[in-house]
C-alpha positions, 0 to 999 in steps of 0.5 A, a space after each residue: 700606351 705605345 709610348 709608355 715604357 712602364 708597367 703596361 708596356 712590360 705586361 704587353 711584352 710578356 703576354 703569350 697573346 699576340 697584340 697588334 696596334 693599327 692606326 686608322 690607315 691600317 698601318 702597324 704601330 706596335 706589336 708585342 713579342 708574341 705577335 712577332 713570333 706568330 707573324 714571323 716578323 719583327 717590330 723593326 720590319 713591321 712598325 710604320 708600314 701598312 698591313 700587307 694586303 695578303 694578311 687579311 685577304 678576305 674582303 669581308 674582314 677588310 670591311 669589318 675592320 673599316 667598320 670597327 674603325 669608323 663605328 666602333 663595332 668590335 668583332 671576333 673570328 674563330 679558327 681564322 686563317 691569316 696569311 703572314 707571308 705570300 705563301 705562309 698561313 697560320 690559324 688563329 682566334 682573333 678579336 678586333 676592337 676600336 681604340 678611341 681615347 680623347 686626344 689620340 687618333 683612332 686605331 685598332 687593337 688586334 688580339 691573336 691567339 695561335 691555334 696551329 700549335 694547339 691543333 698540331 699537339 692535338 693531332 700528334 697526341 691522337 696519332 700517338 694514342 692511336 698508334 699505342 692502341 693499335 700496337 697493343 691490339 697487334 701484340 695480342 693478335 700476334 701472340 695468339 697466332 704464334 701459339 697455335 702455329 707452334 702446335 701446327 709446326 710440331 705436328 707437321 714435323 711428326 707427320 714428315 718423319 712418318 711420311 710413307 713416301 716423298 709426295 706426302 713428305 712434300 706436303 708436310 714440308 709445305 705446312 712447315 714452311 708456311 708455318 715458319 712464314 706466318 711466325 716470321 710475319 707475326 714477329 715483324 708485326 710485334 716490331 723491334 724486340 730490343 730496347 734502343 741503345 742510346 748513343 750520341 750520333 750524328 744525324 747527317 752521318 746516318 742520312 748519308 749512310 742511307 743515301 749511299 745504300 739507296 744509290 747502291 740499291 737503285 743505280 738509276 735512282 731519282 736524284 737525291 738532294 740535301 739541305 742540311 742544317 750544320 748547327 744540328 747537334 748530335 742526338 741520343 739515338 740508336 743508330 741502327 734503328 734510326 737507319 732502319 727508319 730512314 731506309 724504309 721511308 727512302 725505299 718507299 719514296 724511290 719505289 713510288 717514284 719509279 712505279 709512277 714514272 714521275 718525270 724528273 723524280 727527286 728526293 730531298 733530305 732536309 734537317 732543321 733544329 727546333 727549339 722548345 718544341 712539343 711532341 704530343 704532350 711532351 715539351 722538349 728543349 731541342 728537337 731534330 727535324 728530318 724531312 724526307 720529301 719526294 715529288 711523286 704522286 702522293 699518298 692516296 687520301 683514303 690511306 693518309 689517316 691509317 698510313 702507320 697502321 699495320 698491314 696498310 700499304 699503298 702498293 700491291 707488293 707492300 707488306 704494310 709493316 714498314 711504316 708501322 715498325 718505323 713509328 714504333 721505333 720513333 715512339 721508343 725514342 719519344 719521337 714521332 713520324 708525320 706525313 704531309 702529302 699531296 700530288 707532286 709533294 710528299 713529306 715524311 717528317 721525323 721528329 727526334 728529341 735531342 735528349 740524353 738517354 737517362 732522360 728517357 727512362 720508361 720508354 715503351 718497348 712496343 
């Protein structure tokens, strides 16, 4: 099959399933384009070379491969972790079977189906639905809070006018001030009121603007590195809202670094362009990826699942609204914020479609 340029080869080349052919010495003899993409390699680099030791790092799997070659015992692994590089891992379902044709040396056929994309789509879809459900609940609670607050404030104003002395008036003004504070909190819980004003904008200009704000706000701020992709095109977004999102995440990172007294604290701003990328269940031709990475203590495990919920904060002085509002803004842009955190490395990733505004009709307003 590997020497046949006809129909069978063309079929293999168009399969979405990764196909890998190995000889009995586990030397790569063929891999189709789907396998090249899955394994982050090319035929020119892989064919004729032994399968790297780190690929099937599990000795039990190595033993199963040898048995399959010698005795023809096929096997399948579900949600297996394959090392496609010294520090790069993919999750796949794969099956291995023996190829034993007369006159042809024995070999192995490995069929691989990537699960990383499916798992990521499922995770993102769950995050989006959870955020939408939470926003609906918060909207209802905020409106229910604001209605009686209007009556309380009005009654306090009437009492203030009829107060017999300054001491009583001081108490009524406390009620008015606290009612105003609660109303402001409810407004913040509702998130941005205005629809995004989509205009072509340079993401790097936005990031540089926020970086300068952080430098001015924190003169002794951590070092801020930049790793920008110059090929990143302009995106259709609301500049002010995107600045609000990035500024909120950057401030959180700086405060976490300063409060934890991290040695050699640092933040890295990174941009990349992703092609044919799916956010939730929606596929986009181009997506801008913005990473904001710091080397701080990380997000506590108990907060990682609820990090974007309202009123959830890892800091005693935090309001717990910033990330929820930021997620709402990204949702209006048909984008998403993800967080990957461990001690010593926390990365907030902004995924923003590079779409024209007219392609975003029907964006949610919450």
